[in-house]
PDB file of N, CA, C and O in Angstrom, chain B, residues numbered from 101:
ATOM      1  N   MET B 101     135.900 -95.334  33.687  1.00  0.00           N
ATOM      2  CA  MET B 101     136.282 -96.802  34.652  1.00  0.00           C
ATOM      3  C   MET B 101     136.550 -97.790  32.976  1.00  0.00           C
ATOM      4  O   MET B 101     136.297 -97.333  31.861  1.00  0.00           O
ATOM      5  N   ALA B 102     137.135 -99.246  33.286  1.00  0.00           N
ATOM      6  CA  ALA B 102     136.971-100.347  33.256  1.00  0.00           C
ATOM      7  C   ALA B 102     135.359-100.635  33.922  1.00  0.00           C
ATOM      8  O   ALA B 102     134.842 -99.936  34.794  1.00  0.00           O
ATOM      9  N   PRO B 103     134.749-101.812  33.285  1.00  0.00           N
ATOM     10  CA  PRO B 103     133.294-102.293  33.823  1.00  0.00           C
ATOM     11  C   PRO B 103     134.028-103.054  34.904  1.00  0.00           C
ATOM     12  O   PRO B 103     133.731-102.461  35.941  1.00  0.00           O
ATOM     13  N   THR B 104     134.764-103.972  35.174  1.00  0.00           N
ATOM     14  CA  THR B 104     135.645-104.956  36.426  1.00  0.00           C
ATOM     15  C   THR B 104     135.718-103.806  37.278  1.00  0.00           C
ATOM     16  O   THR B 104     135.055-103.954  38.304  1.00  0.00           O
ATOM     17  N   THR B 105     136.561-102.244  37.139  1.00  0.00           N
ATOM     18  CA  THR B 105     137.025-101.683  38.174  1.00  0.00           C
ATOM     19  C   THR B 105     135.442-100.753  38.378  1.00  0.00           C
ATOM     20  O   THR B 105     135.180-100.864  39.576  1.00  0.00           O
ATOM     21  N   GLN B 106     134.556-100.080  37.830  1.00  0.00           N
ATOM     22  CA  GLN B 106     133.477 -99.716  38.230  1.00  0.00           C
ATOM     23  C   GLN B 106     132.612-100.638  39.131  1.00  0.00           C
ATOM     24  O   GLN B 106     132.168-100.228  40.203  1.00  0.00           O
ATOM     25  N   ALA B 107     132.317-102.254  38.540  1.00  0.00           N
ATOM     26  CA  ALA B 107     132.242-103.179  39.326  1.00  0.00           C
ATOM     27  C   ALA B 107     132.873-104.162  41.113  1.00  0.00           C
ATOM     28  O   ALA B 107     132.485-105.039  41.885  1.00  0.00           O
ATOM     29  N   ALA B 108     133.844-103.364  40.944  1.00  0.00           N
ATOM     30  CA  ALA B 108     134.745-103.361  42.257  1.00  0.00           C
ATOM     31  C   ALA B 108     133.740-101.952  43.091  1.00  0.00           C
ATOM     32  O   ALA B 108     133.313-101.940  44.245  1.00  0.00           O
ATOM     33  N   SER B 109     133.621-101.051  42.190  1.00  0.00           N
ATOM     34  CA  SER B 109     133.750 -99.628  43.182  1.00  0.00           C
ATOM     35  C   SER B 109     132.366 -99.705  44.200  1.00  0.00           C
ATOM     36  O   SER B 109     132.152 -99.438  45.383  1.00  0.00           O
ATOM     37  N   GLN B 110     131.620-100.183  43.141  1.00  0.00           N
ATOM     38  CA  GLN B 110     130.188-100.207  43.401  1.00  0.00           C
ATOM     39  C   GLN B 110     129.996-101.593  45.231  1.00  0.00           C
ATOM     40  O   GLN B 110     129.304-101.508  46.245  1.00  0.00           O
ATOM     41  N   THR B 111     130.799-102.411  44.849  1.00  0.00           N
ATOM     42  CA  THR B 111     130.758-103.383  45.769  1.00  0.00           C
ATOM     43  C   THR B 111     131.993-102.358  47.277  1.00  0.00           C
ATOM     44  O   THR B 111     132.170-102.731  48.437  1.00  0.00           O
ATOM     45  N   TRP B 112     132.333-101.625  46.875  1.00  0.00           N
ATOM     46  CA  TRP B 112     133.439-100.335  48.021  1.00  0.00           C
ATOM     47  C   TRP B 112     132.123 -99.946  48.769  1.00  0.00           C
ATOM     48  O   TRP B 112     131.582-100.321  49.808  1.00  0.00           O
ATOM     49  N   VAL B 113     131.890 -99.187  47.960  1.00  0.00           N
ATOM     50  CA  VAL B 113     130.280 -98.018  48.602  1.00  0.00           C
ATOM     51  C   VAL B 113     129.802 -99.207  49.211  1.00  0.00           C
ATOM     52  O   VAL B 113     129.907 -99.286  50.435  1.00  0.00           O
ATOM     53  N   GLY B 114     129.247-100.240  48.516  1.00  0.00           N
ATOM     54  CA  GLY B 114     127.906-100.909  50.197  1.00  0.00           C
ATOM     55  C   GLY B 114     129.092-101.653  50.832  1.00  0.00           C
ATOM     56  O   GLY B 114     129.137-101.761  52.057  1.00  0.00           O
ATOM     57  N   GLU B 115     129.723-101.991  50.320  1.00  0.00           N
ATOM     58  CA  GLU B 115     130.243-102.925  51.353  1.00  0.00           C
ATOM     59  C   GLU B 115     130.402-100.911  52.838  1.00  0.00           C
ATOM     60  O   GLU B 115     129.765-100.789  53.885  1.00  0.00           O
ATOM     61  N   ALA B 116     131.487 -99.769  52.208  1.00  0.00           N
ATOM     62  CA  ALA B 116     131.803 -98.792  53.309  1.00  0.00           C
ATOM     63  C   ALA B 116     129.930 -98.251  54.239  1.00  0.00           C
ATOM     64  O   ALA B 116     129.664 -97.995  55.413  1.00  0.00           O
ATOM     65  N   GLY B 117     129.117 -98.291  53.047  1.00  0.00           N
ATOM     66  CA  GLY B 117     127.506 -97.950  53.041  1.00  0.00           C
ATOM     67  C   GLY B 117     127.426 -99.262  54.565  1.00  0.00           C
ATOM     68  O   GLY B 117     128.206 -98.981  55.475  1.00  0.00           O
ATOM     69  N   LEU B 118     126.647-100.420  54.759  1.00  0.00           N
ATOM     70  CA  LEU B 118     126.724-101.367  55.460  1.00  0.00           C
ATOM     71  C   LEU B 118     127.874-101.542  56.876  1.00  0.00           C
ATOM     72  O   LEU B 118     127.767-102.218  57.900  1.00  0.00           O
ATOM     73  N   LEU B 119     128.718-100.828  56.507  1.00  0.00           N
ATOM     74  CA  LEU B 119     129.453-100.835  57.570  1.00  0.00           C
ATOM     75  C   LEU B 119     129.026 -99.146  58.670  1.00  0.00           C
ATOM     76  O   LEU B 119     128.471 -99.006  59.760  1.00  0.00           O
ATOM     77  N   LEU B 120     129.570 -98.251  57.772  1.00  0.00           N
ATOM     78  CA  LEU B 120     128.816 -97.270  58.260  1.00  0.00           C
ATOM     79  C   LEU B 120     127.184 -97.193  59.078  1.00  0.00           C
ATOM     80  O   LEU B 120     126.907 -96.355  59.937  1.00  0.00           O
ATOM     81  N   LYS B 121     126.314 -98.184  58.614  1.00  0.00           N
ATOM     82  CA  LYS B 121     124.722 -98.178  59.036  1.00  0.00           C
ATOM     83  C   LYS B 121     124.993 -98.664  60.476  1.00  0.00           C
ATOM     84  O   LYS B 121     124.709 -98.180  61.571  1.00  0.00           O
ATOM     85  N   ARG B 122     125.778-100.025  60.023  1.00  0.00           N
ATOM     86  CA  ARG B 122     126.118-100.418  61.531  1.00  0.00           C
ATOM     87  C   ARG B 122     127.187 -99.820  62.435  1.00  0.00           C
ATOM     88  O   ARG B 122     127.182-100.419  63.510  1.00  0.00           O
ATOM     89  N   ALA B 123     128.177 -98.776  62.384  1.00  0.00           N
ATOM     90  CA  ALA B 123     128.243 -97.904  63.320  1.00  0.00           C
ATOM     91  C   ALA B 123     127.452 -96.687  64.213  1.00  0.00           C
ATOM     92  O   ALA B 123     127.702 -96.338  65.366  1.00  0.00           O
ATOM     93  N   ILE B 124     126.210 -96.059  63.108  1.00  0.00           N
ATOM     94  CA  ILE B 124     125.281 -95.953  63.196  1.00  0.00           C
ATOM     95  C   ILE B 124     124.220 -96.307  64.522  1.00  0.00           C
ATOM     96  O   ILE B 124     123.799 -95.718  65.518  1.00  0.00           O
ATOM     97  N   ALA B 125     124.097 -97.428  63.981  1.00  0.00           N
ATOM     98  CA  ALA B 125     123.416 -98.199  65.220  1.00  0.00           C
ATOM     99  C   ALA B 125     123.828 -99.136  66.111  1.00  0.00           C
ATOM    100  O   ALA B 125     123.188 -99.996  66.716  1.00  0.00           O
ATOM    101  N   ALA B 126     125.282 -98.785  66.113  1.00  0.00           N
ATOM    102  CA  ALA B 126     126.092 -99.534  68.030  1.00  0.00           C
ATOM    103  C   ALA B 126     126.330 -98.307  67.969  1.00  0.00           C
ATOM    104  O   ALA B 126     127.264 -98.285  67.167  1.00  0.00           O
ATOM    105  N   ASP B 127     126.092 -97.044  68.323  1.00  0.00           N
ATOM    106  CA  ASP B 127     125.942 -95.830  68.980  1.00  0.00           C
ATOM    107  C   ASP B 127     125.564 -94.482  68.000  1.00  0.00           C
ATOM    108  O   ASP B 127     126.291 -93.975  67.145  1.00  0.00           O
ATOM    109  N   SER B 128     124.572 -94.183  68.291  1.00  0.00           N
ATOM    110  CA  SER B 128     123.637 -92.942  67.160  1.00  0.00           C
ATOM    111  C   SER B 128     124.446 -91.977  67.389  1.00  0.00           C
ATOM    112  O   SER B 128     124.719 -91.486  66.294  1.00  0.00           O
ATOM    113  N   ARG B 129     125.097 -91.316  68.388  1.00  0.00           N
ATOM    114  CA  ARG B 129     125.668 -90.189  69.321  1.00  0.00           C
ATOM    115  C   ARG B 129     126.815 -89.840  68.577  1.00  0.00           C
ATOM    116  O   ARG B 129     127.337 -88.728  68.658  1.00  0.00           O
ATOM    117  N   GLN B 130     127.303 -90.922  67.722  1.00  0.00           N
ATOM    118  CA  GLN B 130     128.220 -90.584  67.409  1.00  0.00           C
ATOM    119  C   GLN B 130     129.295 -89.905  66.059  1.00  0.00           C
ATOM    120  O   GLN B 130     130.001 -90.647  65.375  1.00  0.00           O
ATOM    121  N   PRO B 131     129.259 -88.951  65.938  1.00  0.00           N
ATOM    122  CA  PRO B 131     129.027 -87.486  64.433  1.00  0.00           C
ATOM    123  C   PRO B 131     130.079 -87.899  63.645  1.00  0.00           C
ATOM    124  O   PRO B 131     130.388 -87.086  62.773  1.00  0.00           O
ATOM    125  N   ASP B 132     131.022 -89.386  63.707  1.00  0.00           N
ATOM    126  CA  ASP B 132     131.822 -89.307  62.454  1.00  0.00           C
ATOM    127  C   ASP B 132     131.356 -90.249  61.670  1.00  0.00           C
ATOM    128  O   ASP B 132     131.580 -90.009  60.484  1.00  0.00           O
ATOM    129  N   ALA B 133     130.725 -91.348  61.896  1.00  0.00           N
ATOM    130  CA  ALA B 133     129.976 -91.569  61.225  1.00  0.00           C
ATOM    131  C   ALA B 133     128.581 -90.870  60.077  1.00  0.00           C
ATOM    132  O   ALA B 133     128.646 -91.119  58.873  1.00  0.00           O
ATOM    133  N   TYR B 134     127.574 -90.140  60.564  1.00  0.00           N
ATOM    134  CA  TYR B 134     126.902 -89.987  60.392  1.00  0.00           C
ATOM    135  C   TYR B 134     127.305 -88.956  59.395  1.00  0.00           C
ATOM    136  O   TYR B 134     126.767 -88.720  58.314  1.00  0.00           O
ATOM    137  N   TYR B 135     128.502 -88.291  60.020  1.00  0.00           N
ATOM    138  CA  TYR B 135     129.813 -87.277  58.698  1.00  0.00           C
ATOM    139  C   TYR B 135     130.129 -87.693  56.898  1.00  0.00           C
ATOM    140  O   TYR B 135     129.958 -87.087  55.840  1.00  0.00           O
ATOM    141  N   GLN B 136     130.812 -89.412  57.385  1.00  0.00           N
ATOM    142  CA  GLN B 136     131.132 -90.229  56.572  1.00  0.00           C
ATOM    143  C   GLN B 136     130.090 -90.834  55.115  1.00  0.00           C
ATOM    144  O   GLN B 136     130.291 -91.128  53.936  1.00  0.00           O
ATOM    145  N   MET B 137     128.589 -90.768  56.347  1.00  0.00           N
ATOM    146  CA  MET B 137     127.443 -91.994  55.512  1.00  0.00           C
ATOM    147  C   MET B 137     126.959 -90.184  54.681  1.00  0.00           C
ATOM    148  O   MET B 137     126.953 -90.103  53.453  1.00  0.00           O
ATOM    149  N   GLY B 138     126.591 -88.884  55.590  1.00  0.00           N
ATOM    150  CA  GLY B 138     126.915 -88.921  54.044  1.00  0.00           C
ATOM    151  C   GLY B 138     127.832 -87.918  53.378  1.00  0.00           C
ATOM    152  O   GLY B 138     127.428 -87.072  52.581  1.00  0.00           O
ATOM    153  N   ILE B 139     129.071 -88.063  53.749  1.00  0.00           N
ATOM    154  CA  ILE B 139     130.420 -87.894  52.164  1.00  0.00           C
ATOM    155  C   ILE B 139     129.679 -89.239  51.379  1.00  0.00           C
ATOM    156  O   ILE B 139     129.935 -89.246  50.174  1.00  0.00           O
ATOM    157  N   LEU B 140     129.008 -90.117  51.735  1.00  0.00           N
ATOM    158  CA  LEU B 140     129.705 -91.723  50.725  1.00  0.00           C
ATOM    159  C   LEU B 140     128.449 -90.866  50.158  1.00  0.00           C
ATOM    160  O   LEU B 140     128.840 -90.001  49.374  1.00  0.00           O
ATOM    161  N   ASP B 141     126.911 -90.877  50.365  1.00  0.00           N
ATOM    162  CA  ASP B 141     126.087 -90.300  49.891  1.00  0.00           C
ATOM    163  C   ASP B 141     125.609 -89.449  48.989  1.00  0.00           C
ATOM    164  O   ASP B 141     124.539 -89.648  48.415  1.00  0.00           O
ATOM    165  N   GLN B 142     126.620 -88.061  48.705  1.00  0.00           N
ATOM    166  CA  GLN B 142     127.360 -87.160  47.967  1.00  0.00           C
ATOM    167  C   GLN B 142     127.862 -88.074  46.617  1.00  0.00           C
ATOM    168  O   GLN B 142     127.647 -88.125  45.406  1.00  0.00           O
ATOM    169  N   GLN B 143     128.385 -88.514  47.286  1.00  0.00           N
ATOM    170  CA  GLN B 143     129.364 -89.770  45.789  1.00  0.00           C
ATOM    171  C   GLN B 143     128.236 -89.677  45.011  1.00  0.00           C
ATOM    172  O   GLN B 143     128.120 -88.911  44.054  1.00  0.00           O
ATOM    173  N   GLN B 144     127.087 -90.737  45.557  1.00  0.00           N
ATOM    174  CA  GLN B 144     126.564 -91.127  44.908  1.00  0.00           C
ATOM    175  C   GLN B 144     125.167 -90.589  44.476  1.00  0.00           C
ATOM    176  O   GLN B 144     124.112 -91.151  44.181  1.00  0.00           O
ATOM    177  N   LEU B 145     125.514 -89.434  44.541  1.00  0.00           N
ATOM    178  CA  LEU B 145     124.709 -88.439  43.813  1.00  0.00           C
ATOM    179  C   LEU B 145     123.417 -88.350  44.773  1.00  0.00           C
ATOM    180  O   LEU B 145     122.433 -87.675  44.468  1.00  0.00           O
ATOM    181  N   GLN B 146     123.541 -89.287  46.260  1.00  0.00           N
ATOM    182  CA  GLN B 146     121.628 -88.672  46.896  1.00  0.00           C
ATOM    183  C   GLN B 146     121.871 -87.702  47.996  1.00  0.00           C
ATOM    184  O   GLN B 146     122.327 -87.958  49.111  1.00  0.00           O
ATOM    185  N   TRP B 147     121.502 -86.556  47.522  1.00  0.00           N
ATOM    186  CA  TRP B 147     121.556 -84.859  47.586  1.00  0.00           C
ATOM    187  C   TRP B 147     120.690 -85.490  48.659  1.00  0.00           C
ATOM    188  O   TRP B 147     121.492 -86.075  49.388  1.00  0.00           O
ATOM    189  N   GLN B 148     118.968 -85.746  49.322  1.00  0.00           N
ATOM    190  CA  GLN B 148     118.175 -85.463  50.165  1.00  0.00           C
ATOM    191  C   GLN B 148     119.001 -86.790  51.420  1.00  0.00           C
ATOM    192  O   GLN B 148     119.407 -86.447  52.531  1.00  0.00           O
ATOM    193  N   ALA B 149     119.069 -87.979  50.991  1.00  0.00           N
ATOM    194  CA  ALA B 149     119.908 -88.867  52.204  1.00  0.00           C
ATOM    195  C   ALA B 149     121.241 -87.861  52.708  1.00  0.00           C
ATOM    196  O   ALA B 149     121.668 -87.524  53.812  1.00  0.00           O
ATOM    197  N   SER B 150     121.588 -87.621  51.495  1.00  0.00           N
ATOM    198  CA  SER B 150     123.103 -86.845  52.560  1.00  0.00           C
ATOM    199  C   SER B 150     123.049 -85.651  53.324  1.00  0.00           C
ATOM    200  O   SER B 150     123.938 -85.449  54.151  1.00  0.00           O
ATOM    201  N   VAL B 151     122.092 -84.793  53.159  1.00  0.00           N
ATOM    202  CA  VAL B 151     121.483 -84.020  53.665  1.00  0.00           C
ATOM    203  C   VAL B 151     120.677 -83.902  55.342  1.00  0.00           C
ATOM    204  O   VAL B 151     120.422 -83.106  56.246  1.00  0.00           O
ATOM    205  N   ALA B 152     120.548 -85.197  54.967  1.00  0.00           N
ATOM    206  CA  ALA B 152     119.137 -86.016  56.347  1.00  0.00           C
ATOM    207  C   ALA B 152     121.229 -86.412  57.637  1.00  0.00           C
ATOM    208  O   ALA B 152     121.431 -86.236  58.839  1.00  0.00           O
ATOM    209  N   MET B 153     122.206 -86.943  56.500  1.00  0.00           N
ATOM    210  CA  MET B 153     123.060 -87.636  57.340  1.00  0.00           C
ATOM    211  C   MET B 153     124.217 -85.994  58.363  1.00  0.00           C
ATOM    212  O   MET B 153     124.947 -86.293  59.309  1.00  0.00           O
ATOM    213  N   LEU B 154     124.113 -84.741  57.955  1.00  0.00           N
ATOM    214  CA  LEU B 154     125.467 -84.573  57.613  1.00  0.00           C
ATOM    215  C   LEU B 154     124.234 -82.962  58.502  1.00  0.00           C
ATOM    216  O   LEU B 154     124.661 -81.949  59.056  1.00  0.00           O
ATOM    217  N   SER B 155     122.954 -83.318  58.312  1.00  0.00           N
ATOM    218  CA  SER B 155     121.917 -82.415  59.817  1.00  0.00           C
ATOM    219  C   SER B 155     122.510 -82.097  60.987  1.00  0.00           C
ATOM    220  O   SER B 155     123.718 -82.331  60.938  1.00  0.00           O
ATOM    221  N   PRO B 156     122.133 -81.642  62.056  1.00  0.00           N
ATOM    222  CA  PRO B 156     122.432 -81.685  63.930  1.00  0.00           C
ATOM    223  C   PRO B 156     121.311 -82.644  63.765  1.00  0.00           C
ATOM    224  O   PRO B 156     120.338 -83.027  63.115  1.00  0.00           O
ATOM    225  N   ARG B 157     122.186 -82.792  64.906  1.00  0.00           N
ATOM    226  CA  ARG B 157     120.408 -84.072  65.267  1.00  0.00           C
ATOM    227  C   ARG B 157     120.579 -83.638  66.888  1.00  0.00           C
ATOM    228  O   ARG B 157     119.795 -84.074  67.730  1.00  0.00           O
TER     229      ARG B 157
END
């Protein structure tokens, strides 16, 4: 990946994470936001955070 593409990718991931955190804060009963956050964590190799997001509530 070219440096500019990698930087753009990191920006996108950061923005997606922020939006998902806001969605969870707005409605903590919404399972889709937890699922998507767990998948995003997996893509970043953040396994413990992913497990926390994907575990039943």
